[in-house]
C-alpha positions in Angstrom: 1.1 -6.4 22.7 2.3 -5.9 26.1 4.4 -2.9 25.4 1.3 -1.2 24.1 -0.2 -1.4 27.7 2.8 0.6 28.7 2.0 3.4 26.3 4.7 2.4 23.9 3.9 3.0 20.1 3.3 -0.5 18.5 5.6 0.7 15.4 8.5 1.0 18.0 8.0 -2.8 19.1 10.4 -4.4 16.7 13.0 -1.6 17.2 12.9 -2.1 21.0 13.2 -5.7 20.8 16.3 -5.3 18.3 17.9 -3.0 20.8 17.1 -5.4 23.7 18.9 -8.1 21.6 21.8 -6.0 20.9 22.3 -5.3 24.7 22.2 -8.8 25.5 24.7 -9.7 22.8 27.1 -7.1 24.0 26.9 -8.6 27.4 27.4 -12.3 26.1 30.3 -11.0 24.0 31.9 -9.2 27.1 31.4 -12.4 29.2 33.2 -14.4 26.4 36.1 -12.2 26.9 36.3 -13.0 30.5 35.2 -16.8 30.5 35.1 -18.3 27.3 32.6 -21.3 27.6 30.7 -23.0 25.1 27.3 -22.3 26.8 27.9 -18.4 26.5 29.1 -18.8 23.0 26.0 -20.7 22.1 23.8 -18.0 23.8 25.6 -15.2 21.8 25.1 -17.1 18.5 21.4 -17.5 19.4 21.0 -13.8 20.2 22.9 -12.7 17.1 20.5 -14.9 15.1 17.5 -13.3 16.6 19.0 -9.7 16.2 19.7 -10.5 12.4 16.0 -11.7 12.0 14.8 -8.5 13.6 17.0 -6.2 11.6 16.1 -7.9 8.6 12.6 -7.2 9.1 13.0 -3.6 10.2 15.1 -3.1 6.8 12.2 -4.4 4.9 9.8 -2.1 6.8 8.0 -4.7 8.9 7.8 -2.5 12.0 4.9 -4.2 13.9 
């Protein structure tokens, strides 16, 4: 994986992805407060689906 080349423990990859998705979701949610447009709403829904999938895998113990 690309993160391993940067010295990141492979067991942290899924957690880092979830944190990145959480950050993106917060930005899209903030954007929706300012300018509620369907495109941003769709992106937020997409990011939340991805985040839910990652957190489900983390809860089940699938870390890499």
